[in-house]
MOPAC internal coordinates of N, CA, C and O (Angstrom, degrees):
PM7 1SCF
backbone

  N    0.0000 0     0.00 0     0.00 0    0    0    0
  C    1.4513 1     0.00 0     0.00 0    1    0    0
  C    1.5177 1   108.79 1     0.00 0    2    1    0
  O    1.2310 1   120.18 1   -45.56 1    3    2    1
  N    1.3294 1   117.27 1   134.44 1    3    2    1
  C    1.4515 1   122.54 1   178.50 1    5    3    2
  C    1.5344 1   108.74 1  -107.45 1    6    5    3
  O    1.2310 1   121.04 1   -54.00 1    7    6    5
  N    1.3433 1   115.62 1   126.00 1    7    6    5
  C    1.4352 1   121.41 1   179.88 1    9    7    6
  C    1.5441 1   109.13 1  -121.60 1   10    9    7
  O    1.2310 1   120.45 1   -53.80 1   11   10    9
  N    1.3291 1   116.74 1   126.20 1   11   10    9
  C    1.4658 1   123.23 1   172.87 1   13   11   10
  C    1.5435 1   104.99 1   -91.64 1   14   13   11
  O    1.2310 1   120.70 1   -67.78 1   15   14   13
  N    1.2906 1   116.27 1   112.22 1   15   14   13
  C    1.4711 1   118.76 1  -169.06 1   17   15   14
  C    1.5096 1   113.25 1   -95.67 1   18   17   15
  O    1.2310 1   118.80 1  -174.17 1   19   18   17
  N    1.3171 1   119.90 1     5.83 1   19   18   17
  C    1.4700 1   119.11 1   177.45 1   21   19   18
  C    1.5270 1   108.20 1  -149.00 1   22   21   19
  O    1.2310 1   120.29 1   -81.31 1   23   22   21
  N    1.3080 1   117.06 1    98.69 1   23   22   21
  C    1.4441 1   122.02 1   177.33 1   25   23   22
  C    1.5216 1   110.08 1  -131.82 1   26   25   23
  O    1.2310 1   120.09 1   -19.74 1   27   26   25
  N    1.3050 1   117.43 1   160.26 1   27   26   25
  C    1.4637 1   122.62 1   174.34 1   29   27   26
  C    1.5435 1   107.19 1  -129.71 1   30   29   27
  O    1.2310 1   120.23 1   -39.22 1   31   30   29
  N    1.2844 1   117.17 1   140.78 1   31   30   29
  C    1.4753 1   121.49 1   171.20 1   33   31   30
  C    1.5170 1   109.01 1  -129.63 1   34   33   31
  O    1.2310 1   121.36 1   -23.52 1   35   34   33
  N    1.3282 1   115.00 1   156.48 1   35   34   33
  C    1.4633 1   120.91 1  -177.22 1   37   35   34
  C    1.5122 1   110.32 1  -137.57 1   38   37   35
  O    1.2310 1   120.39 1   -28.49 1   39   38   37
  N    1.3332 1   116.86 1   151.51 1   39   38   37
  C    1.4588 1   118.13 1   171.47 1   41   39   38
  C    1.5277 1   109.29 1   -66.00 1   42   41   39
  O    1.2310 1   120.87 1   -26.61 1   43   42   41
  N    1.3403 1   115.94 1   153.39 1   43   42   41
  C    1.4863 1   118.06 1  -177.79 1   45   43   42
  C    1.5237 1   114.64 1   -55.68 1   46   45   43
  O    1.2310 1   119.77 1   149.27 1   47   46   45
  N    1.3172 1   118.05 1   -30.73 1   47   46   45
  C    1.4707 1   119.36 1  -178.70 1   49   47   46
  C    1.5129 1   113.29 1   -64.32 1   50   49   47
  O    1.2310 1   119.53 1   160.02 1   51   50   49
  N    1.3147 1   118.50 1   -19.98 1   51   50   49
  C    1.4717 1   119.56 1   177.94 1   53   51   50
  C    1.5238 1   110.53 1   -64.74 1   54   53   51
  O    1.2310 1   119.22 1   137.40 1   55   54   53
  N    1.3031 1   119.09 1   -42.60 1   55   54   53
  C    1.4622 1   120.28 1   178.84 1   57   55   54
  C    1.5144 1   112.41 1   -75.23 1   58   57   55
  O    1.2310 1   120.28 1   151.20 1   59   58   57
  N    1.3558 1   117.07 1   -28.80 1   59   58   57
  C    1.4450 1   121.42 1   178.38 1   61   59   58
  C    1.5413 1   110.84 1   -69.28 1   62   61   59
  O    1.2310 1   121.46 1   140.46 1   63   62   61
  N    1.3420 1   114.82 1   -39.54 1   63   62   61
  C    1.4884 1   121.23 1  -177.09 1   65   63   62
  C    1.5222 1   109.92 1  -119.71 1   66   65   63
  O    1.2310 1   120.67 1  -135.66 1   67   66   65
  N    1.3458 1   116.33 1    44.34 1   67   66   65
  C    1.4309 1   123.58 1  -174.91 1   69   67   66
  C    1.5557 1   112.72 1   -49.47 1   70   69   67
  O    1.2310 1   120.52 1   134.38 1   71   70   69
  N    1.3058 1   116.61 1   -45.62 1   71   70   69
  C    1.4660 1   120.75 1  -171.57 1   73   71   70
  C    1.5521 1   110.53 1   -61.81 1   74   73   71
  O    1.2310 1   120.01 1   147.07 1   75   74   73
  N    1.3166 1   117.60 1   -32.93 1   75   74   73
  C    1.4525 1   121.41 1   177.75 1   77   75   74
  C    1.5386 1   110.66 1   -59.48 1   78   77   75
  O    1.2310 1   120.72 1   134.80 1   79   78   77
  N    1.2966 1   116.23 1   -45.20 1   79   78   77
  C    1.4643 1   120.55 1  -177.10 1   81   79   78
  C    1.5216 1   111.85 1   -78.93 1   82   81   79
  O    1.2310 1   120.16 1   146.46 1   83   82   81
  N    1.3090 1   117.29 1   -33.54 1   83   82   81
  C    1.4810 1   122.38 1   176.21 1   85   83   82
  C    1.5148 1   110.78 1   -64.42 1   86   85   83
  O    1.2310 1   120.55 1   138.29 1   87   86   85
  N    1.3098 1   116.55 1   -41.71 1   87   86   85
  C    1.4620 1   121.62 1   178.65 1   89   87   86
  C    1.4983 1   113.00 1   -71.13 1   90   89   87
  O    1.2310 1   119.68 1   154.97 1   91   90   89
  N    1.3183 1   118.22 1   -25.03 1   91   90   89
  C    1.4638 1   121.79 1  -176.54 1   93   91   90
  C    1.5124 1   113.91 1   -79.41 1   94   93   91
  O    1.2310 1   119.90 1   161.76 1   95   94   93
  N    1.3408 1   117.79 1   -18.24 1   95   94   93
  C    1.4452 1   118.29 1  -174.02 1   97   95   94
  C    1.5377 1   109.87 1  -151.40 1   98   97   95
  O    1.2310 1   120.31 1   -56.12 1   99   98   97
  N    1.3222 1   117.02 1   123.88 1   99   98   97
  C    1.4726 1   121.29 1  -174.78 1  101   99   98
  C    1.5461 1   112.21 1   -63.93 1  102  101   99
  O    1.2310 1   120.25 1   139.15 1  103  102  101
  N    1.3133 1   117.13 1   -40.85 1  103  102  101
  C    1.4770 1   118.65 1   179.66 1  105  103  102
  C    1.5102 1   111.15 1   -67.43 1  106  105  103
  O    1.2310 1   120.25 1   135.66 1  107  106  105
  N    1.2996 1   117.13 1   -44.34 1  107  106  105
  C    1.4550 1   121.64 1   177.69 1  109  107  106
  C    1.5295 1   108.54 1   -59.84 1  110  109  107
  O    1.2310 1   121.13 1   137.58 1  111  110  109
  N    1.3334 1   115.44 1   -42.42 1  111  110  109
  C    1.4824 1   120.15 1   178.28 1  113  111  110
  C    1.4948 1   113.13 1   -60.89 1  114  113  111
  O    1.2310 1   120.69 1   140.22 1  115  114  113
  N    1.3475 1   116.29 1   -39.78 1  115  114  113
  C    1.4613 1   120.47 1   179.76 1  117  115  114
  C    1.5336 1   111.36 1   -65.74 1  118  117  115
  O    1.2310 1   120.75 1   144.15 1  119  118  117
  N    1.3268 1   116.17 1   -35.85 1  119  118  117
  C    1.4722 1   121.36 1  -178.28 1  121  119  118
  C    1.5203 1   112.77 1   -81.08 1  122  121  119
  O    1.2310 1   120.75 1   141.06 1  123  122  121
  N    1.3150 1   116.17 1   -38.94 1  123  122  121
  C    1.4684 1   119.76 1  -170.83 1  125  123  122
  C    1.5256 1   114.78 1  -125.40 1  126  125  123
  O    1.2310 1   119.82 1  -166.20 1  127  126  125
  N    1.3290 1   117.96 1    13.80 1  127  126  125
  C    1.4545 1   121.18 1   179.23 1  129  127  126
  C    1.5071 1   113.28 1   -67.46 1  130  129  127
  O    1.2310 1   119.48 1   148.93 1  131  130  129
  N    1.3018 1   118.59 1   -31.07 1  131  130  129
  C    1.4613 1   122.13 1   179.12 1  133  131  130
  C    1.5296 1   107.62 1   -73.35 1  134  133  131
  O    1.2310 1   119.49 1   -54.90 1  135  134  133
  N    1.3158 1   118.58 1   125.10 1  135  134  133
  C    1.4669 1   120.31 1   178.87 1  137  135  134
  C    1.5221 1   113.94 1   -57.52 1  138  137  135
  O    1.2310 1   120.41 1   161.51 1  139  138  137
  N    1.3497 1   116.83 1   -18.49 1  139  138  137
  C    1.4572 1   119.11 1   178.70 1  141  139  138
  C    1.5402 1   112.10 1   -82.17 1  142  141  139
  O    1.2310 1   120.18 1   167.59 1  143  142  141
  N    1.3472 1   117.26 1   -12.41 1  143  142  141
  C    1.4547 1   121.68 1   179.35 1  145  143  142
  C    1.5158 1   107.74 1   -70.01 1  146  145  143
  O    1.2310 1   121.00 1   -57.46 1  147  146  145
  N    1.3240 1   115.70 1   122.54 1  147  146  145
  C    1.4690 1   120.46 1  -175.19 1  149  147  146
  C    1.5327 1   110.69 1   -78.59 1  150  149  147
  O    1.2310 1   122.05 1   -48.04 1  151  150  149
  N    1.3206 1   113.69 1   131.96 1  151  150  149
  C    1.4728 1   121.59 1   173.09 1  153  151  150
  C    1.5194 1   106.38 1  -113.98 1  154  153  151
  O    1.2310 1   121.26 1   -80.24 1  155  154  153
  N    1.3343 1   115.20 1    99.76 1  155  154  153
  C    1.4370 1   120.63 1  -174.09 1  157  155  154
  C    1.5406 1   112.10 1   -80.81 1  158  157  155
  O    1.2310 1   121.56 1   -37.55 1  159  158  157
  N    1.3170 1   114.62 1   142.45 1  159  158  157
  C    1.4562 1   120.87 1   170.71 1  161  159  158
  C    1.5302 1   108.08 1   -87.65 1  162  161  159
  O    1.2310 1   120.55 1    -8.57 1  163  162  161
  N    1.3131 1   116.55 1   171.43 1  163  162  161
  C    1.4730 1   119.89 1   176.26 1  165  163  162
  C    1.5421 1   110.73 1   -56.32 1  166  165  163
  O    1.2310 1   121.43 1   137.92 1  167  166  165
  N    1.3147 1   114.87 1   -42.08 1  167  166  165
  C    1.4584 1   120.25 1  -179.62 1  169  167  166
  C    1.5335 1   111.32 1   -64.03 1  170  169  167
  O    1.2310 1   120.34 1   139.94 1  171  170  169
  N    1.3487 1   116.95 1   -40.06 1  171  170  169
  C    1.4537 1   121.06 1   176.76 1  173  171  170
  C    1.5383 1   110.11 1   -61.07 1  174  173  171
  O    1.2310 1   120.70 1   134.18 1  175  174  173
  N    1.3195 1   116.27 1   -45.82 1  175  174  173
  C    1.4412 1   120.36 1  -178.71 1  177  175  174
  C    1.5388 1   111.69 1   -60.06 1  178  177  175
  O    1.2310 1   120.80 1   134.25 1  179  178  177
  N    1.3229 1   116.08 1   -45.75 1  179  178  177
  C    1.4582 1   121.08 1   179.34 1  181  179  178
  C    1.5375 1   110.97 1   -60.55 1  182  181  179
  O    1.2310 1   120.48 1   139.25 1  183  182  181
  N    1.3283 1   116.69 1   -40.75 1  183  182  181
  C    1.4483 1   120.59 1  -179.38 1  185  183  182
  C    1.5253 1   111.29 1   -64.09 1  186  185  183
  O    1.2310 1   120.58 1   136.95 1  187  186  185
  N    1.3452 1   116.50 1   -43.05 1  187  186  185
  C    1.4527 1   121.37 1   179.59 1  189  187  186
  C    1.5277 1   109.91 1   -69.23 1  190  189  187
  O    1.2310 1   120.32 1   142.47 1  191  190  189
  N    1.3255 1   116.99 1   -37.53 1  191  190  189
  C    1.4735 1   118.26 1   177.36 1  193  191  190
  C    1.5263 1   109.93 1   -62.64 1  194  193  191
  O    1.2310 1   120.12 1   137.67 1  195  194  193
  N    1.2926 1   117.38 1   -42.33 1  195  194  193
  C    1.4926 1   120.15 1   178.56 1  197  195  194
  C    1.5280 1   110.84 1   -63.30 1  198  197  195
  O    1.2310 1   119.97 1   137.27 1  199  198  197
  N    1.3203 1   117.67 1   -42.73 1  199  198  197
  C    1.4765 1   121.71 1   178.46 1  201  199  198
  C    1.5289 1   112.42 1   -61.45 1  202  201  199
  O    1.2310 1   120.61 1   141.35 1  203  202  201
  N    1.3252 1   116.44 1   -38.65 1  203  202  201
  C    1.4704 1   121.61 1  -172.97 1  205  203  202
  C    1.5078 1   113.80 1   -98.79 1  206  205  203
  O    1.2310 1   120.11 1  -178.46 1  207  206  205
  N    1.3173 1   117.40 1     1.54 1  207  206  205
  C    1.4497 1   120.57 1   177.67 1  209  207  206
  C    1.5337 1   114.63 1    72.50 1  210  209  207
  O    1.2310 1   120.83 1  -150.00 1  211  210  209
  N    1.3362 1   116.01 1    30.00 1  211  210  209
  C    1.4732 1   122.02 1   177.44 1  213  211  210
  C    1.5221 1   108.37 1   -87.03 1  214  213  211
  O    1.2310 1   120.52 1   -51.83 1  215  214  213
  N    1.3301 1   116.61 1   128.17 1  215  214  213
  C    1.4484 1   121.09 1  -177.81 1  217  215  214
  C    1.5498 1   113.34 1   -85.18 1  218  217  215
  O    1.2310 1   120.19 1   139.94 1  219  218  217
  N    1.3096 1   117.24 1   -40.06 1  219  218  217
  C    1.4687 1   121.49 1  -178.40 1  221  219  218
  C    1.5229 1   108.50 1  -139.14 1  222  221  219
  O    1.2310 1   121.84 1   -31.15 1  223  222  221
  N    1.3319 1   114.07 1   148.85 1  223  222  221
  C    1.4793 1   119.40 1   173.13 1  225  223  222
  C    1.5376 1   108.07 1  -130.83 1  226  225  223
  O    1.2310 1   121.77 1   -39.87 1  227  226  225
  N    1.3067 1   114.22 1   140.13 1  227  226  225
  C    1.4631 1   121.85 1   174.58 1  229  227  226
  C    1.5330 1   107.46 1   -98.47 1  230  229  227
  O    1.2310 1   120.39 1   -59.26 1  231  230  229
  N    1.3158 1   116.85 1   120.74 1  231  230  229
  C    1.4678 1   121.19 1  -177.00 1  233  231  230
  C    1.5267 1   108.88 1   -94.53 1  234  233  231
  O    1.2310 1   121.04 1   -54.27 1  235  234  233
  N    1.3128 1   115.61 1   125.73 1  235  234  233
  C    1.4720 1   121.89 1   179.25 1  237  235  234
  C    1.5205 1   110.21 1  -100.93 1  238  237  235
  O    1.2310 1   120.79 1   -33.22 1  239  238  237
  N    1.3175 1   116.10 1   146.78 1  239  238  237
  C    1.4427 1   120.47 1   176.53 1  241  239  238
  C    1.5292 1   109.86 1   -82.52 1  242  241  239
  O    1.2310 1   121.01 1    -2.71 1  243  242  241
  N    1.3315 1   115.67 1   177.29 1  243  242  241
  C    1.4514 1   122.19 1   176.41 1  245  243  242
  C    1.5224 1   107.59 1  -109.94 1  246  245  243
  O    1.2310 1   119.78 1   -46.26 1  247  246  245
  N    1.3089 1   118.02 1   133.74 1  247  246  245
  C    1.4640 1   122.21 1   178.49 1  249  247  246
  C    1.5449 1   111.75 1   -82.73 1  250  249  247
  O    1.2310 1   120.48 1   -95.69 1  251  250  249
  N    1.2990 1   116.68 1    84.31 1  251  250  249
  C    1.4574 1   120.71 1  -179.34 1  253  251  250
  C    1.5064 1   110.68 1   -64.85 1  254  253  251
  O    1.2310 1   120.22 1   -36.59 1  255  254  253
  N    1.3142 1   117.18 1   143.41 1  255  254  253
  C    1.4425 1   122.57 1  -176.29 1  257  255  254
  C    1.5316 1   112.51 1   -67.81 1  258  257  255
  O    1.2310 1   119.99 1   150.73 1  259  258  257
  N    1.3308 1   117.61 1   -29.27 1  259  258  257
  C    1.4512 1   119.29 1  -179.97 1  261  259  258
  C    1.5169 1   109.71 1  -103.47 1  262  261  259
  O    1.2310 1   120.10 1   180.00 1  263  262  261

């Protein structure tokens, strides 16, 4: 069994309105400020898991500053 023990997923509106979330939190901005930084949805994660043969993923939250 293959387990990916550190993943993040986001609602689709995060990538649509990325700048709002990047501006709201410095750490989030450092990680996802670059438009090339991928913000995966749950569906994206499942698709990649299927492609790579990952059985389970543990989804981690983001520690927002506020």
